[in-house]
C-alpha positions in Angstrom: 6.5 -17.8 27.8 3.4 -17.1 25.7 2.5 -13.4 24.9 -0.7 -14.1 23.0 -2.9 -17.1 22.6 -6.0 -17.4 20.4 -8.5 -20.1 21.1 -11.2 -20.7 18.5 -11.5 -17.1 17.5 -14.1 -16.2 14.9 -15.3 -13.0 13.3 -18.0 -12.3 10.7 -19.1 -9.3 8.8 -22.3 -9.0 6.6 -21.8 -11.6 3.9 -18.2 -12.3 4.8 -16.6 -14.9 7.1 -13.3 -13.1 8.1 -12.1 -15.6 10.7 -13.4 -19.0 11.8 -12.1 -21.2 14.7 -8.5 -19.7 14.7 -6.2 -21.1 17.4 -2.5 -20.6 17.8 0.0 -18.9 20.2 2.7 -16.3 19.9 5.9 -16.5 22.1 7.0 -13.5 24.1 9.9 -11.6 22.6 9.5 -13.2 19.2 8.8 -11.7 15.8 5.8 -13.8 14.6 4.6 -13.5 10.9 1.0 -13.6 9.9 0.8 -14.6 6.2 -2.0 -15.3 3.7 -3.7 -14.1 0.6 -5.7 -10.8 0.6 -8.9 -11.5 2.5 -7.4 -14.4 4.5 -8.1 -12.6 7.8 -4.7 -11.2 8.7 -5.6 -7.6 9.2 -8.9 -8.6 10.9 -6.9 -10.7 13.4 -4.6 -7.7 14.0 -7.6 -5.4 14.6 -9.1 -7.9 17.1 -5.8 -7.9 19.1 -5.6 -4.1 18.9 -9.2 -3.6 20.2 -10.4 -2.0 17.0 -12.9 -4.9 16.5 -14.3 -7.5 18.8 -14.5 -11.3 18.1 -17.8 -13.0 17.7 -16.5 -16.3 19.1 -13.5 -17.7 21.0 -11.1 -16.2 23.5 -7.9 -14.1 23.3 -5.4 -14.5 26.1 -2.6 -11.9 26.7 0.3 -12.9 29.0 -1.9 -15.7 30.3 -5.0 -13.6 31.1 -8.3 -13.7 29.1 -9.1 -10.3 27.6 -11.9 -8.7 25.8 -11.1 -5.2 24.5 -13.9 -2.7 23.9 -11.6 -0.1 22.4 -8.0 0.5 21.2 -7.4 2.3 24.5 -8.2 -1.0 26.4 -5.6 -2.8 24.2 -3.0 -0.1 24.8 -3.5 -0.4 28.5 -2.8 -4.1 28.1 0.4 -3.2 26.3 -0.7 -3.8 22.7 -0.1 -1.2 19.9 -0.6 -1.4 16.2 1.1 0.1 13.1 -1.6 0.1 10.5 -1.4 -0.7 6.8 -3.9 2.1 6.1 -2.7 5.3 7.7 -5.0 7.1 10.1 -4.3 10.5 11.5 -5.9 13.9 12.2 -4.5 15.4 9.0 -5.2 19.0 10.0 -3.1 18.7 13.2 0.7 18.8 13.6 3.1 15.9 14.0 3.4 16.7 17.7 -0.3 17.0 18.3 -0.9 13.6 16.6 1.8 11.9 18.7 0.4 13.3 21.9 -3.3 12.9 21.3 -5.1 11.4 24.3 -2.4 12.6 26.7 -1.8 16.3 25.8 0.7 17.8 28.3 -0.8 20.7 30.2 0.5 23.8 32.0 -2.4 24.7 34.3 -5.6 24.8 32.2 -3.7 25.2 28.9 -1.9 22.8 26.6 1.9 23.1 26.9 3.1 23.3 23.3 6.7 23.3 24.4 6.3 20.0 26.4 4.3 18.5 23.6 7.1 19.3 21.1 9.6 17.8 23.5 7.6 14.6 24.0 7.1 14.3 20.2 10.8 14.7 19.5 11.6 12.0 22.1 9.2 9.6 20.4 10.7 10.3 17.0 14.2 9.9 18.5 13.2 6.4 19.8 13.1 5.3 16.2 15.9 7.6 15.0 13.6 9.7 13.0 13.9 13.0 14.9 16.1 14.5 12.2 13.7 13.9 9.3 10.3 15.1 10.7 9.7 18.5 12.1 7.2 18.3 14.9 5.3 21.4 13.9 4.6 20.1 10.3 0.9 19.5 9.5 0.4 15.8 9.0 -1.7 16.3 5.9 1.4 17.8 4.2 3.5 14.7 4.8 4.1 12.0 2.2 2.7 8.5 2.7 6.2 7.3 3.6 6.6 10.1 6.2 3.2 9.3 7.7 4.2 5.6 7.9 7.3 6.6 9.9 5.1 8.8 12.2 2.7 5.9 12.8 5.6 3.6 13.8 6.9 6.3 16.2 3.4 6.6 17.8 3.2 2.8 18.4 6.8 2.5 19.8 6.4 5.7 21.8 3.3 4.3 23.5 5.4 1.8 25.4 3.6 -1.2 24.0 5.1 -4.6 24.9 3.2 -6.3 21.9 3.3 -4.4 18.6 1.4 -5.4 15.5 3.0 -4.3 12.2 0.4 -4.5 9.4 2.4 -4.1 6.1 4.7 -1.4 7.6 7.1 -1.3 4.7 4.5 -0.9 1.9 5.3 2.8 1.3 9.0 2.8 2.5 12.1 3.0 0.4 14.7 0.2 0.9 16.8 2.5 3.1 13.8 3.3 5.3 12.8 -0.4 5.4 16.3 -1.4 6.5 16.0 1.1 9.4 12.7 -0.4 10.4 14.2 -3.9 10.4 17.0 -2.6 12.7 14.3 -1.1 14.9 12.4 -4.4 15.2 15.7 -6.2 16.0 16.2 -3.7 18.9 12.6 -4.1 20.1 13.0 -7.9 20.2 16.3 -7.6 22.0 14.5 -5.7 24.9 11.7 -8.3 25.0 9.0 -6.7 22.8 6.8 -9.1 20.9 6.3 -8.2 17.3 3.5 -9.5 15.2 4.4 -8.9 11.6 1.9 -8.9 8.6 3.6 -8.7 5.2 3.4 -10.0 1.7 7.1 -9.5 1.1 8.8 -12.8 1.4 12.4 -11.7 1.9 11.5 -9.5 4.9 9.4 -12.3 6.5 12.4 -14.6 6.5 14.8 -11.8 7.5 12.8 -10.8 10.6 10.5 -13.6 11.8 11.1 -16.6 14.1 7.7 -18.2 13.5 5.2 -18.0 10.7 1.4 -18.6 10.9 -0.6 -19.0 7.7 -4.3 -18.1 7.3 -6.4 -19.1 4.3 -10.0 -18.1 3.8 -10.3 -17.1 7.5 -8.9 -20.4 8.8 -5.7 -21.4 10.4 -3.5 -23.5 8.1 -0.2 -23.8 9.8 2.2 -22.4 12.4 5.8 -23.4 12.0 9.3 -22.1 12.7 10.5 -19.9 9.8 13.7 -22.1 9.4 11.5 -25.1 8.5 9.9 -23.3 5.5 11.1 -21.8 2.2 9.4 -19.3 -0.1 7.8 -22.0 -2.2 6.3 -23.9 0.7 5.0 -20.7 2.2 3.4 -19.6 -1.0 1.8 -23.0 -1.5 0.4 -22.9 2.1 -1.0 -19.4 1.5 -2.8 -20.0 -1.8 -3.4 -23.7 -1.6 -1.7 -24.4 -4.9 1.8 -24.1 -6.4 2.9 -20.8 -7.8 6.1 -21.4 -9.7 6.9 -17.7 -10.2 5.4 -14.6 -8.8 8.0 -12.3 -10.3 8.5 -13.9 -13.8 11.4 -12.7 -15.9 10.7 -10.2 -18.7 9.2 -11.6 -21.8 10.5 -11.0 -25.3 11.0 -7.4 -26.2 8.0 -5.9 -28.0 8.1 -3.2 -30.6 6.8 0.2 -29.4 4.1 1.9 -31.3 3.4 5.6 -31.9 4.2 8.0 -29.1 1.0 8.3 -27.0 2.1 10.4 -24.0 4.5 13.4 -24.4 5.6 15.5 -21.4 7.6 18.7 -22.1 9.0 20.9 -19.4 6.6 19.9 -16.7 7.3 21.7 -13.4 5.6 22.3 -10.1 8.2 23.8 -7.7 9.3 22.7 -5.2 8.0 19.2 -5.9 9.6 18.7 -9.3 10.9 20.8 -12.2 11.6 20.6 -16.0 10.5 17.0 -16.5 10.3 15.8 -20.1 9.8 12.3 -21.5 7.5 10.3 -23.7 5.7 6.9 -23.6 4.8 5.0 -26.7 1.9 2.6 -27.2 2.9 -0.9 -26.0 5.6 0.4 -23.7 5.9 -0.1 -19.9 8.2 2.8 -18.8 9.4 2.4 -15.3 9.7 5.7 -13.3 12.3 4.9 -10.7 13.5 7.0 -7.7 13.8 7.1 -4.0 10.9 8.1 -1.8 10.5 11.9 -2.1 12.2 12.1 -5.6 8.9 13.4 -7.1 7.6 10.3 -8.9 4.1 10.4 -7.6 3.9 14.2 -7.9 4.7 13.9 -11.6 2.0 11.2 -12.0 -0.6 13.4 -10.4 0.4 16.4 -12.5 0.1 14.4 -15.7 -3.5 13.4 -14.7 -4.4 17.0 -14.0 -4.4 16.8 -10.2 -1.8 19.5 -9.6 -3.3 23.0 -10.4 0.1 24.6 -9.9 1.8 22.4 -12.6 3.1 24.2 -15.7 4.4 22.7 -18.9 3.0 20.6 -21.8 1.2 17.3 -21.5 0.0 15.7 -24.8 -2.0 12.5 -25.3 -2.2 11.2 -28.8 -0.9 14.6 -30.0 -3.7 16.6 -28.3 -2.6 19.0 -25.5 -4.3 18.5 -22.1 -5.3 21.6 -20.2 -3.4 21.9 -16.9 -5.3 21.0 -13.7 -8.1 19.0 -15.5 -8.5 15.3 -14.5 -11.8 15.3 -16.6 -9.8 16.2 -19.7 -7.2 13.5 -18.9 -10.0 10.9 -18.5 -11.7 11.9 -21.8 -8.3 11.5 -23.5 -8.2 7.9 -22.3 -5.8 8.3 -19.3 -6.2 6.4 -16.1 -4.4 6.8 -12.8 -4.0 4.2 -10.1 -2.8 6.4 -7.2 -0.4 5.6 -4.4 -3.0 6.1 -1.7 -6.0 4.0 -2.7 -8.3 5.0 0.2 -7.8 8.8 -0.1 -7.4 9.1 -3.8 -8.5 5.9 -5.5 -11.9 5.0 -4.1 -15.1 6.4 -2.6 -15.2 4.0 0.3 -18.9 4.4 1.2 -19.9 3.4 -2.4 -20.3 -0.1 -3.5 -17.8 -2.0 -5.7 -20.0 -1.5 -8.7 -20.5 2.2 -8.1 -16.8 2.8 -7.8 -16.0 1.0 -11.0 -18.7 2.8 -13.1 -17.7 6.3 -11.9 -15.3 6.9 -14.8 -17.7 5.4 -17.4 -21.1 6.8 -16.4 -21.7 8.4 -19.8 -21.1 5.0 -21.5 -23.5 3.0 -19.2 -26.3 5.6 -19.0 -29.0 6.8 -21.4 -30.7 10.2 -21.2 -29.1 10.7 -17.8 -30.3 7.3 -16.4 -28.0 4.5 -15.5 -28.6 1.3 -17.5 -28.1 -1.4 -14.8 -27.5 -4.3 -17.2 -24.8 -2.4 -19.1 -23.1 -1.3 -15.9 -23.2 -4.7 -14.4 -21.7 -6.3 -17.5 -18.7 -4.0 -17.6 -18.1 -4.4 -13.8 -18.4 -8.2 -13.9 -16.0 -8.4 -16.8 -13.4 -6.3 -15.0 -13.8 -8.2 -11.7 -13.5 -11.6 -13.5 -10.3 -10.5 -15.1 -8.7 -9.4 -11.8 -10.3 -12.2 -9.7 -11.8 -9.6 -7.2 -13.1 -11.3 -4.1 -16.3 -9.5 -3.2 -19.5 -11.0 -1.7 -21.7 -9.0 -3.9 -21.4 -6.1 -6.4 -23.3 -3.9 -3.9 -20.8 -4.5 -1.1 -19.3 -1.2 0.1 -15.6 -0.8 -0.8 -14.8 0.0 2.8 -15.7 -3.6 3.8 -13.1 -5.2 1.4 -9.6 -6.2 2.3 -6.8 -3.9 1.3 -5.7 -6.1 -1.5 -9.2 -6.3 -3.0 -9.6 -2.6 -2.6 -6.4 -2.3 -4.7 -7.9 -4.6 -7.3 -11.1 -2.5 -7.3 -9.0 0.6 -8.3 -7.5 -1.4 -11.2 -10.9 -2.7 -12.2 -12.2 0.9 -12.5 -9.6 1.6 -15.3 -10.0 -1.8 -16.9 -13.7 -1.0 -17.3 -12.8 2.4 -18.7 -10.6 0.8 -21.4 -7.9 3.4 -21.1 -5.2 3.7 -23.7 -2.7 5.3 -21.3 -2.3 4.0 -17.7 -0.3 5.6 -14.9 0.3 2.9 -12.2 1.6 4.2 -8.9 2.4 1.3 -6.6 -0.1 -1.0 -8.3 0.7 -4.1 -6.1 1.0 -2.3 -2.8 -0.5 -4.5 -0.1 -1.5 -7.4 -2.3 -0.5 -11.1 -1.8 1.9 -13.0 -4.1 -0.9 -14.6 -6.1 -2.6 -11.3 -6.8 0.7 -9.8 -7.6 1.3 -12.4 -10.3 -2.1 -11.7 -11.7 -1.5 -7.9 -11.8 1.9 -8.4 -13.4 0.3 -10.6 -16.1 -2.4 -8.0 -16.6 0.2 -5.2 -17.1 2.0 -7.3 -19.8 -1.3 -8.2 -21.4 -2.4 -4.6 -21.6 1.0 -3.5 -23.0 0.9 -6.3 -25.6 -2.5 -4.9 -26.6 -1.0 -1.5 -27.2 -1.7 0.3 -23.9 1.0 2.8 -22.9 1.9 2.3 -19.2 3.9 4.5 -16.9 4.9 2.3 -13.9 6.0 3.6 -10.5 6.9 1.1 -7.8 9.2 1.0 -4.8 10.0 -2.7 -5.4 12.9 -2.7 -7.7 12.6 -6.4 -8.7 9.1 -5.6 -9.9 10.2 -2.6 -11.8 13.0 -4.5 -13.5 10.7 -7.4 -14.4 8.0 -5.4 -16.0 9.6 -2.3 -17.6 10.8 -2.0 -21.2 13.0 1.0 -20.2 13.6 3.2 -17.1 13.4 6.9 -16.3 15.1 7.8 -13.0 14.1 10.8 -10.9 16.3 12.4 -8.2 15.5 15.5 -6.1 12.6 16.5 -8.3 14.2 16.2 -11.7 14.9 13.5 -14.3 18.5 12.3 -13.5 18.7 9.9 -16.5 17.3 7.1 -18.6 18.4 3.4 -18.7 17.4 0.9 -21.4 15.5 -2.3 -20.7 17.7 -5.0 -19.2 19.5 -2.6 -16.9 20.4 -4.2 -13.6 19.4 -3.2 -10.1 22.9 -1.8 -9.2 22.8 0.6 -12.2 19.3 1.9 -11.2 20.3 2.3 -7.5 23.5 4.3 -8.5 21.5 6.7 -10.6 18.7 7.0 -8.0 21.2 7.8 -5.3 23.3 10.2 -7.3 26.0 8.1 -9.0 26.9 8.1 -12.7 
């Protein structure tokens, strides 16, 4: 039986052809992967099915009936829910209020907070997360990983028979990802259809029965997962062979002078007494489970934590606490974990976002020099192969992967001597990931000091010259370059 059928579906945005003449079907009770490079149309297709956007051409059939959704509520009534790559909540409301939005339980004319809490706990229990999220916590205080868990609970708790997962593990630890895999297995066992969008090859082959590939908005192939391997899938996605998208580490490079020195950095209860240093030409991997304090340390170094205490020096010069401007002037750049809330001004154009850190360099007497700004932006975009219709295209109109490249381009244009990269390849395809890895090595070879945070241990192992491991808000130890994944995991989880 067919759960979803697409017939000649098309969708265009100003200057962008997101989908054109896409036709394929998805079997009921299956886990069906949507794969492709950033900008291939995967997320757009998911949004069409979830009622967030409407197609310009073609038809969508759900369980045999033609549908045209005017809103996500229409899609939900038809039994379709979505777990988004980019998290969307009312951040000033509690976990319970977010989970019950649209159907707040009432007692007479008033909202029943007790019943709302009960319903929220039941939704969290459905994905076995009732013990890790308090329903009265404000969502804005949750980590990205906790918000991802909350979003999954909302989709599952809605009773949807078709659930679209758009990069659901992008901010989850391996333990949390394994729990999600088990949940998807249980959903399939009871007949739920799962549409799975991911760039992570192992989880695609672990979870999915069938794989559909999109390239440049067009349908390339739909085939059983057992008939493909990673090489064939990558070639279908990018239209060319990619021999390695996680190449082994290159020859060891000699570190230069110490560029970043951190002494006794603390911000209780997030982290405490963190001390380390990073030399020019080093890529120091900061490892740890989700919640260990890695991102919080990165933000404090860049001056984004006004409560942080301790010493941060760049090139021997102390940085005043709580001053991102001082960090920027010292040549420090931060690629944050959450690109939409912390890395970009979404309503500004690609060019405007990139020139924000370098305005004094591309202006004269307070006036922007358009030619100078454009030259810096075009050079950064060419280096990262950013796919953008025009430099004036708003950042909000780009795919998630190209938004990520835009954040990186901003610091390339700024020519930083110290880069803090927090999940730099989150939500990017395998081709873009290879390009970013090559860029990190190129920057290190040129003498840039890099502090790398990533939840993907193979990526951390491939790129880092040595490792610092955080656990429960403090540095648990250091491992040399060449350490294996088992040694890192033991230290991250509390072993020797």
